[in-house]
DRENDO-1510 file (C-alpha; in Angstrom, 1 decimal, always signed):
<recs>
REC; n; res; u; v; w
REC; 1; UNK; +106.9; +74.8; +75.7 .
REC; 2; UNK; +103.6; +76.4; +76.7 .
REC; 3; UNK; +103.0; +77.4; +73.0 .
REC; 4; UNK; +103.7; +73.8; +71.9 .
REC; 5; UNK; +101.4; +72.3; +74.5 .
REC; 6; UNK; +98.7; +74.8; +73.6 .
REC; 7; UNK; +99.0; +73.8; +69.9 .
REC; 8; UNK; +98.8; +70.1; +70.7 .
REC; 9; UNK; +95.7; +70.6; +72.8 .
REC; 10; UNK; +94.0; +72.7; +70.1 .
REC; 11; UNK; +94.7; +70.0; +67.4 .
REC; 12; UNK; +93.4; +67.2; +69.7 .
REC; 13; UNK; +90.1; +69.1; +70.4 .
REC; 14; UNK; +89.7; +69.8; +66.7 .
REC; 15; UNK; +90.1; +66.1; +65.9 .
REC; 16; UNK; +87.6; +65.1; +68.5 .
REC; 17; UNK; +85.1; +67.7; +67.2 .
REC; 18; UNK; +85.4; +66.3; +63.7 .
REC; 19; UNK; +85.0; +62.7; +64.9 .
REC; 20; UNK; +81.9; +63.3; +67.0 .
REC; 21; UNK; +80.3; +65.5; +64.3 .
REC; 22; UNK; +80.3; +62.4; +62.0 .
REC; 23; UNK; +78.3; +60.3; +64.5 .
REC; 24; UNK; +74.7; +60.0; +63.4 .
REC; 25; UNK; +72.0; +58.1; +65.4 .
REC; 26; UNK; +71.0; +54.8; +63.7 .
REC; 27; UNK; +67.8; +53.0; +64.5 .
REC; 28; UNK; +67.4; +49.6; +62.8 .
REC; 29; UNK; +64.1; +49.1; +60.9 .
REC; 30; UNK; +63.3; +46.2; +63.2 .
REC; 31; UNK; +63.3; +48.5; +66.3 .
REC; 32; UNK; +60.8; +51.0; +64.7 .
REC; 33; UNK; +58.7; +48.3; +63.1 .
REC; 34; UNK; +54.9; +48.8; +63.7 .
REC; 35; UNK; +54.1; +45.2; +62.9 .
REC; 36; UNK; +51.8; +43.7; +65.6 .
REC; 37; UNK; +52.4; +40.0; +65.5 .
REC; 38; UNK; +50.4; +37.6; +67.5 .
REC; 39; UNK; +51.8; +36.4; +70.8 .
REC; 40; UNK; +50.4; +33.1; +72.4 .
REC; 41; UNK; +51.1; +32.3; +76.0 .
REC; 42; UNK; +49.6; +29.2; +77.7 .
REC; 43; UNK; +49.3; +25.4; +77.6 .
REC; 44; UNK; +46.8; +22.7; +77.9 .
REC; 45; UNK; +46.5; +21.6; +81.5 .
REC; 46; UNK; +45.8; +17.8; +81.2 .
REC; 47; UNK; +45.0; +17.6; +84.9 .
REC; 48; UNK; +42.5; +19.0; +87.4 .
REC; 49; UNK; +43.0; +22.7; +86.8 .
REC; 50; UNK; +41.7; +25.2; +84.2 .
REC; 51; UNK; +43.7; +25.7; +81.0 .
REC; 52; UNK; +44.5; +29.3; +80.1 .
REC; 53; UNK; +45.6; +30.8; +76.8 .
REC; 54; UNK; +46.6; +34.5; +76.7 .
REC; 55; UNK; +46.7; +36.4; +73.4 .
REC; 56; UNK; +48.6; +39.7; +72.9 .
REC; 57; UNK; +50.2; +41.7; +70.1 .
REC; 58; UNK; +53.9; +42.6; +69.8 .
REC; 59; UNK; +55.1; +46.2; +69.9 .
REC; 60; UNK; +58.3; +47.8; +68.9 .
REC; 61; UNK; +61.1; +48.3; +71.5 .
REC; 62; UNK; +60.6; +52.1; +71.7 .
REC; 63; UNK; +57.0; +51.7; +73.0 .
REC; 64; UNK; +56.4; +51.9; +76.7 .
REC; 65; UNK; +52.7; +51.3; +76.7 .
REC; 66; UNK; +51.0; +48.1; +77.8 .
REC; 67; UNK; +50.7; +45.4; +75.0 .
REC; 68; UNK; +47.4; +45.2; +73.1 .
REC; 69; UNK; +45.2; +42.3; +74.0 .
REC; 70; UNK; +43.8; +40.1; +71.2 .
REC; 71; UNK; +40.1; +40.0; +71.9 .
REC; 72; UNK; +37.3; +38.4; +69.9 .
REC; 73; UNK; +39.3; +35.3; +68.8 .
REC; 74; UNK; +38.1; +31.7; +68.7 .
REC; 75; UNK; +40.5; +29.4; +70.5 .
REC; 76; UNK; +40.1; +25.6; +70.2 .
REC; 77; UNK; +42.2; +22.7; +71.3 .
REC; 78; UNK; +42.0; +19.7; +68.9 .
REC; 79; UNK; +42.7; +16.1; +69.8 .
REC; 80; UNK; +44.4; +13.8; +67.2 .
REC; 81; UNK; +41.3; +11.6; +67.2 .
REC; 82; UNK; +39.1; +14.4; +66.0 .
REC; 83; UNK; +37.6; +15.7; +69.3 .
REC; 84; UNK; +37.5; +19.5; +69.8 .
REC; 85; UNK; +37.2; +21.7; +72.8 .
REC; 86; UNK; +36.5; +25.5; +72.7 .
REC; 87; UNK; +38.0; +28.0; +75.1 .
REC; 88; UNK; +35.8; +30.7; +76.6 .
REC; 89; UNK; +36.9; +34.4; +76.3 .
REC; 90; UNK; +36.9; +36.2; +79.7 .
REC; 91; UNK; +38.3; +39.5; +78.6 .
REC; 92; UNK; +41.7; +41.2; +78.3 .
REC; 93; UNK; +43.0; +38.6; +75.9 .
REC; 94; UNK; +42.5; +35.7; +78.2 .
REC; 95; UNK; +40.7; +32.4; +77.1 .
REC; 96; UNK; +40.0; +29.6; +79.5 .
REC; 97; UNK; +39.0; +25.9; +79.3 .
REC; 98; UNK; +37.5; +24.2; +82.5 .
REC; 99; UNK; +39.1; +21.0; +83.7 .
REC; 100; UNK; +38.2; +17.9; +81.7 .
REC; 101; UNK; +39.2; +14.2; +81.6 .
REC; 102; UNK; +41.9; +14.5; +78.9 .
REC; 103; UNK; +43.8; +11.3; +78.0 .
REC; 104; UNK; +47.5; +11.5; +78.6 .
REC; 105; UNK; +48.1; +9.1; +75.7 .
REC; 106; UNK; +46.6; +11.4; +73.1 .
REC; 107; UNK; +48.2; +14.3; +71.2 .
REC; 108; UNK; +46.8; +17.8; +71.0 .
REC; 109; UNK; +47.1; +21.0; +69.0 .
REC; 110; UNK; +45.9; +24.6; +69.3 .
REC; 111; UNK; +43.8; +26.4; +66.6 .
REC; 112; UNK; +43.3; +30.2; +66.8 .
REC; 113; UNK; +41.0; +32.2; +64.6 .
REC; 114; UNK; +41.4; +36.0; +65.1 .
REC; 115; UNK; +39.0; +38.7; +64.4 .
REC; 116; UNK; +41.0; +39.9; +61.4 .
REC; 117; UNK; +40.4; +36.6; +59.6 .
REC; 118; UNK; +43.8; +35.0; +60.2 .
REC; 119; UNK; +44.1; +31.5; +61.4 .
REC; 120; UNK; +47.0; +30.0; +63.5 .
REC; 121; UNK; +47.7; +26.4; +64.1 .
REC; 122; UNK; +50.2; +24.6; +66.3 .
REC; 123; UNK; +51.9; +21.3; +65.9 .
REC; 124; UNK; +50.4; +18.2; +67.6 .
REC; 125; UNK; +52.2; +17.7; +70.9 .
REC; 126; UNK; +52.3; +14.8; +73.3 .
REC; 127; UNK; +51.5; +15.2; +77.0 .
REC; 128; UNK; +54.4; +15.7; +79.4 .
REC; 129; UNK; +53.7; +14.0; +82.7 .
REC; 130; UNK; +54.9; +16.1; +85.7 .
REC; 131; UNK; +56.2; +14.5; +88.9 .
REC; 132; UNK; +55.2; +15.8; +92.3 .
REC; 133; UNK; +57.2; +18.5; +94.0 .
REC; 134; UNK; +59.1; +17.0; +96.9 .
REC; 135; UNK; +59.4; +20.2; +99.0 .
REC; 136; UNK; +59.7; +23.9; +98.9 .
REC; 137; UNK; +62.3; +25.3; +101.4 .
REC; 138; UNK; +63.7; +28.6; +102.3 .
REC; 139; UNK; +66.9; +30.1; +103.8 .
REC; 140; UNK; +67.8; +33.6; +105.1 .
REC; 141; UNK; +71.0; +35.1; +103.7 .
REC; 142; UNK; +72.3; +37.8; +106.1 .
REC; 143; UNK; +74.7; +39.1; +103.4 .
REC; 144; UNK; +71.9; +39.8; +101.0 .
REC; 145; UNK; +69.4; +40.5; +103.8 .
REC; 146; UNK; +67.0; +38.4; +101.8 .
REC; 147; UNK; +65.2; +35.0; +101.9 .
REC; 148; UNK; +65.7; +32.6; +99.0 .
REC; 149; UNK; +63.1; +30.0; +98.3 .
REC; 150; UNK; +64.1; +26.6; +96.7 .
REC; 151; UNK; +62.3; +23.7; +95.0 .
REC; 152; UNK; +63.1; +20.0; +95.2 .
REC; 153; UNK; +61.7; +17.3; +93.0 .
REC; 154; UNK; +62.6; +14.1; +91.3 .
REC; 155; UNK; +61.3; +11.5; +88.8 .
REC; 156; UNK; +62.1; +8.0; +89.8 .
REC; 157; UNK; +61.5; +6.8; +86.2 .
REC; 158; UNK; +63.9; +9.4; +84.8 .
REC; 159; UNK; +61.6; +10.4; +82.0 .
REC; 160; UNK; +61.0; +14.1; +82.8 .
REC; 161; UNK; +64.4; +15.7; +82.6 .
REC; 162; UNK; +63.1; +19.1; +81.5 .
REC; 163; UNK; +61.2; +21.3; +84.0 .
REC; 164; UNK; +59.5; +24.7; +84.2 .
REC; 165; UNK; +58.2; +26.5; +87.3 .
REC; 166; UNK; +55.9; +29.3; +88.1 .
REC; 167; UNK; +54.9; +30.7; +91.5 .
REC; 168; UNK; +52.6; +33.2; +93.1 .
REC; 169; UNK; +53.3; +34.8; +96.4 .
REC; 170; UNK; +50.9; +36.2; +99.0 .
REC; 171; UNK; +51.8; +38.4; +102.0 .
REC; 172; UNK; +50.0; +40.0; +104.9 .
REC; 173; UNK; +50.8; +43.6; +105.8 .
REC; 174; UNK; +49.5; +46.4; +108.1 .
REC; 175; UNK; +49.6; +50.2; +108.0 .
REC; 176; UNK; +51.0; +52.5; +110.6 .
REC; 177; UNK; +47.6; +53.7; +111.8 .
REC; 178; UNK; +44.2; +52.2; +112.4 .
REC; 179; UNK; +41.2; +54.1; +111.2 .
REC; 180; UNK; +38.2; +53.3; +113.5 .
REC; 181; UNK; +35.8; +56.0; +112.4 .
REC; 182; UNK; +34.6; +57.8; +109.3 .
REC; 183; UNK; +32.2; +60.4; +108.0 .
REC; 184; UNK; +28.9; +59.0; +106.7 .
REC; 185; UNK; +25.7; +61.0; +106.0 .
REC; 186; UNK; +27.2; +64.0; +107.8 .
REC; 187; UNK; +27.8; +62.0; +110.9 .
REC; 188; UNK; +30.8; +60.3; +112.5 .
REC; 189; UNK; +30.2; +56.6; +112.6 .
REC; 190; UNK; +32.3; +53.4; +113.4 .
REC; 191; UNK; +34.1; +52.1; +110.3 .
REC; 192; UNK; +32.5; +48.8; +109.3 .
REC; 193; UNK; +35.6; +47.2; +107.9 .
REC; 194; UNK; +39.3; +47.0; +108.9 .
REC; 195; UNK; +41.3; +48.8; +106.2 .
REC; 196; UNK; +44.5; +48.6; +108.3 .
REC; 197; UNK; +45.3; +45.0; +107.4 .
REC; 198; UNK; +45.6; +43.7; +103.8 .
REC; 199; UNK; +46.8; +40.8; +101.8 .
REC; 200; UNK; +48.7; +41.4; +98.5 .
REC; 201; UNK; +49.4; +38.9; +95.8 .
REC; 202; UNK; +51.9; +38.7; +92.9 .
REC; 203; UNK; +52.7; +36.2; +90.2 .
REC; 204; UNK; +56.2; +35.3; +89.0 .
REC; 205; UNK; +57.4; +37.1; +85.9 .
REC; 206; UNK; +60.7; +35.3; +85.1 .
REC; 207; UNK; +61.1; +32.2; +83.1 .
REC; 208; UNK; +62.2; +29.5; +85.5 .
REC; 209; UNK; +63.7; +26.4; +84.0 .
REC; 210; UNK; +65.7; +23.4; +85.0 .
REC; 211; UNK; +67.2; +20.2; +83.4 .
REC; 212; UNK; +68.7; +17.0; +84.6 .
REC; 213; UNK; +69.9; +15.8; +81.2 .
REC; 214; UNK; +73.6; +16.1; +82.2 .
REC; 215; UNK; +73.0; +14.5; +85.6 .
REC; 216; UNK; +73.2; +10.8; +86.5 .
REC; 217; UNK; +69.7; +10.9; +88.0 .
REC; 218; UNK; +66.5; +12.9; +87.4 .
REC; 219; UNK; +66.7; +14.9; +90.6 .
REC; 220; UNK; +66.4; +18.6; +91.2 .
REC; 221; UNK; +67.8; +19.6; +94.5 .
REC; 222; UNK; +67.7; +23.1; +96.1 .
REC; 223; UNK; +67.1; +25.0; +92.9 .
REC; 224; UNK; +66.6; +28.7; +93.8 .
REC; 225; UNK; +63.2; +30.1; +92.5 .
REC; 226; UNK; +62.6; +33.4; +94.3 .
REC; 227; UNK; +64.5; +36.0; +96.2 .
REC; 228; UNK; +62.6; +38.2; +98.6 .
REC; 229; UNK; +64.5; +41.1; +100.2 .
REC; 230; UNK; +63.7; +41.9; +103.8 .
REC; 231; UNK; +63.3; +45.6; +103.0 .
REC; 232; UNK; +60.2; +44.8; +100.9 .
REC; 233; UNK; +58.5; +44.0; +104.3 .
REC; 234; UNK; +56.7; +41.0; +102.7 .
REC; 235; UNK; +58.2; +38.8; +105.4 .
REC; 236; UNK; +57.2; +41.0; +108.4 .
REC; 237; UNK; +54.0; +39.2; +109.4 .
REC; 238; UNK; +53.2; +36.2; +107.2 .
REC; 239; UNK; +54.2; +35.1; +103.8 .
REC; 240; UNK; +53.0; +32.3; +101.5 .
REC; 241; UNK; +54.4; +31.0; +98.2 .
REC; 242; UNK; +52.7; +28.5; +95.9 .
REC; 243; UNK; +55.0; +26.8; +93.4 .
REC; 244; UNK; +53.7; +25.2; +90.2 .
REC; 245; UNK; +55.7; +22.6; +88.3 .
REC; 246; UNK; +55.5; +21.5; +84.7 .
REC; 247; UNK; +57.3; +18.8; +82.7 .
REC; 248; UNK; +58.5; +19.9; +79.3 .
REC; 249; UNK; +59.5; +18.2; +76.1 .
REC; 250; UNK; +63.0; +18.8; +74.8 .
REC; 251; UNK; +61.6; +21.1; +72.1 .
REC; 252; UNK; +59.6; +23.1; +74.5 .
REC; 253; UNK; +62.6; +23.4; +76.9 .
REC; 254; UNK; +64.8; +24.7; +74.1 .
REC; 255; UNK; +62.1; +27.3; +73.1 .
REC; 256; UNK; +61.8; +28.6; +76.7 .
REC; 257; UNK; +65.5; +28.6; +77.1 .
REC; 258; UNK; +66.0; +30.7; +74.0 .
REC; 259; UNK; +63.1; +33.0; +75.0 .
REC; 260; UNK; +64.5; +33.5; +78.5 .
REC; 261; UNK; +67.8; +34.8; +77.0 .
REC; 262; UNK; +65.9; +37.6; +75.1 .
REC; 263; UNK; +63.2; +38.5; +77.6 .
REC; 264; UNK; +64.7; +38.2; +81.1 .
REC; 265; UNK; +66.2; +41.6; +80.6 .
REC; 266; UNK; +63.0; +43.2; +79.4 .
REC; 267; UNK; +60.4; +41.6; +81.6 .
REC; 268; UNK; +58.0; +39.0; +80.1 .
REC; 269; UNK; +56.8; +37.3; +77.0 .
REC; 270; UNK; +54.6; +40.2; +76.1 .
REC; 271; UNK; +57.4; +42.9; +76.4 .
REC; 272; UNK; +59.3; +44.1; +73.4 .
REC; 273; UNK; +61.8; +41.5; +72.3 .
REC; 274; UNK; +65.2; +42.4; +71.0 .
REC; 275; UNK; +65.4; +39.3; +68.8 .
REC; 276; UNK; +63.1; +36.8; +67.1 .
REC; 277; UNK; +62.2; +33.6; +68.9 .
REC; 278; UNK; +59.3; +31.6; +67.3 .
REC; 279; UNK; +57.8; +28.4; +68.5 .
REC; 280; UNK; +55.6; +25.6; +67.1 .
REC; 281; UNK; +52.6; +27.8; +66.0 .
REC; 282; UNK; +52.2; +28.9; +62.3 .
REC; 283; UNK; +49.8; +31.1; +60.3 .
REC; 284; UNK; +47.9; +28.7; +58.1 .
REC; 285; UNK; +47.4; +31.3; +55.3 .
REC; 286; UNK; +51.0; +32.6; +55.2 .
REC; 287; UNK; +53.7; +30.7; +56.9 .
REC; 288; UNK; +56.0; +33.8; +56.6 .
REC; 289; UNK; +53.7; +35.7; +59.0 .
REC; 290; UNK; +55.4; +35.6; +62.3 .
REC; 291; UNK; +53.6; +34.4; +65.5 .
REC; 292; UNK; +55.3; +34.0; +68.8 .
REC; 293; UNK; +54.6; +31.3; +71.4 .
REC; 294; UNK; +54.8; +27.6; +72.0 .
REC; 295; UNK; +51.9; +25.3; +72.7 .
REC; 296; UNK; +52.4; +22.4; +74.9 .
REC; 297; UNK; +50.3; +19.9; +77.0 .
REC; 298; UNK; +51.2; +18.7; +80.4 .
REC; 299; UNK; +50.0; +17.9; +83.9 .
REC; 300; UNK; +50.6; +20.3; +86.7 .
REC; 301; UNK; +51.8; +19.7; +90.3 .
REC; 302; UNK; +52.0; +22.4; +93.0 .
REC; 303; UNK; +53.0; +22.9; +96.6 .
REC; 304; UNK; +52.5; +25.8; +99.0 .
REC; 305; UNK; +54.8; +26.9; +101.8 .
REC; 306; UNK; +53.6; +29.4; +104.4 .
REC; 307; UNK; +56.0; +31.0; +106.9 .
REC; 308; UNK; +56.0; +33.6; +109.6 .
REC; 309; UNK; +59.7; +34.7; +109.7 .
REC; 310; UNK; +59.0; +38.1; +111.3 .
REC; 311; UNK; +61.7; +39.8; +109.2 .
REC; 312; UNK; +61.3; +43.5; +108.5 .
REC; 313; UNK; +60.0; +46.5; +110.4 .
REC; 314; UNK; +56.7; +47.9; +111.5 .
REC; 315; UNK; +55.7; +50.7; +109.1 .
REC; 316; UNK; +56.4; +54.2; +110.2 .
REC; 317; UNK; +54.6; +57.5; +109.3 .
REC; 318; UNK; +54.3; +61.1; +110.3 .
REC; 319; UNK; +52.7; +61.8; +113.7 .
REC; 320; UNK; +48.9; +62.0; +113.6 .
REC; 321; UNK; +47.2; +65.4; +114.0 .
REC; 322; UNK; +44.4; +66.4; +116.3 .
REC; 323; UNK; +41.4; +68.2; +114.9 .
REC; 324; UNK; +38.2; +69.5; +116.6 .
REC; 325; UNK; +35.0; +67.8; +115.7 .
REC; 326; UNK; +32.9; +70.9; +115.3 .
REC; 327; UNK; +34.0; +73.5; +112.7 .
REC; 328; UNK; +34.6; +77.2; +113.3 .
REC; 329; UNK; +34.8; +79.6; +110.4 .
REC; 330; UNK; +38.0; +79.2; +108.4 .
REC; 331; UNK; +39.2; +76.3; +110.6 .
REC; 332; UNK; +39.8; +72.7; +109.5 .
REC; 333; UNK; +37.9; +70.1; +111.4 .
REC; 334; UNK; +36.8; +66.5; +111.3 .
REC; 335; UNK; +34.1; +67.2; +108.7 .
REC; 336; UNK; +36.4; +69.2; +106.3 .
REC; 337; UNK; +39.7; +67.5; +106.5 .
REC; 338; UNK; +41.1; +65.4; +103.6 .
REC; 339; UNK; +42.9; +63.1; +106.1 .
REC; 340; UNK; +41.3; +59.9; +107.4 .
REC; 341; UNK; +39.7; +59.8; +110.9 .
REC; 342; UNK; +41.6; +57.5; +113.3 .
REC; 343; UNK; +39.8; +57.8; +116.6 .
REC; 344; UNK; +38.1; +60.1; +119.1 .
REC; 345; UNK; +40.4; +62.2; +121.2 .
REC; 346; UNK; +39.9; +64.3; +124.3 .
REC; 347; UNK; +38.2; +63.8; +127.7 .
REC; 348; UNK; +34.8; +64.8; +126.2 .
REC; 349; UNK; +35.5; +63.4; +122.8 .
REC; 350; UNK; +35.5; +66.9; +121.4 .
REC; 351; UNK; +38.3; +66.2; +118.9 .
REC; 352; UNK; +39.6; +63.4; +116.7 .
REC; 353; UNK; +43.0; +62.0; +115.7 .
REC; 354; UNK; +43.6; +62.1; +111.9 .
REC; 355; UNK; +46.3; +60.8; +109.6 .
REC; 356; UNK; +47.0; +60.6; +105.8 .
REC; 357; UNK; +45.4; +57.8; +103.8 .
REC; 358; UNK; +48.8; +56.6; +102.8 .
REC; 359; UNK; +49.5; +55.7; +106.4 .
REC; 360; UNK; +46.0; +54.2; +107.1 .
REC; 361; UNK; +44.4; +52.6; +104.0 .
REC; 362; UNK; +46.2; +49.4; +103.1 .
REC; 363; UNK; +44.2; +49.1; +99.8 .
REC; 364; UNK; +46.2; +52.0; +98.4 .
REC; 365; UNK; +49.2; +49.6; +98.2 .
REC; 366; UNK; +47.4; +47.2; +95.9 .
REC; 367; UNK; +46.1; +44.7; +98.5 .
REC; 368; UNK; +42.7; +43.6; +99.5 .
REC; 369; UNK; +41.1; +43.4; +102.9 .
REC; 370; UNK; +39.7; +39.9; +102.0 .
REC; 371; UNK; +41.5; +37.2; +103.9 .
REC; 372; UNK; +42.7; +34.4; +101.6 .
REC; 373; UNK; +41.0; +31.0; +102.1 .
REC; 374; UNK; +44.3; +29.3; +102.6 .
REC; 375; UNK; +45.5; +31.8; +105.3 .
</recs>
């Protein structure tokens, strides 16, 4: 019986070895393609805010570097009646157009001339009017230990039906230790600014869509937009979210819906895309040359919600150290340490408390010490 089992095991292992030896890695040509097609992200804001068009180049799925910006292009919006408005390049592939009195009854299209001599042109699009946001609300979920933010809106005339949202979030945070002094010109002086308290900001990265086509009325109620876990500590002091809302045409909604299915797992419009989603922009010289993006025109409405939920914990760090002010040979002191000076210590102020910058300087976490105007 043992010999029989041993023979069976030997045959099984031999078959598995043969099977796996025949497996060869296959990488489709599309994955390794080095084609750098143009990607257009933005819309014409027919309201009281600046219009922004961002131009990038595609990259293959295997690349993990940041996408290449398309600089030196000429970006123009054209009105059906012949008027033209030029965007201004601000760097890093971003082109802006200041607010203007655009007519909501006209149709508009986008023309892009790149530095390599190529020209891209969108279809003419009608303006989508966006209703006001009724409210932005939030609710704490103890199971997820997170706060979810919701948007509510409606169109009494029932003409919008297709919506898109973006948001930006701002939060206040502090570090474990406060640095009151620093070394300047070989002297210990009072620190002129507070680097213990900062404000950080982040824009939404997901494609957020909603539709009321299948509903009896054009009402969006408690649609979840953002989930903020408590362990991020964004909610510990004060948190603010600004929601922007856009009405879409049916074609634009279908484009963004298709795009969301291919990019939500990768990140954003400029990340490598596993499948091809094109929009209403074409290369005028060669219609077979791919270009990604959808140009639309709409008004924008927004609403801000600021809360102080006091969820989270005060930051913790290693205990501060004590160092003498004056240096002895071979000894670390206030003038030689790589740590940050916190405060004077000792009855005669002959020493200082020090701590690592990661526990003291809030700017290292990406924030700024400048208080937002809406705070």
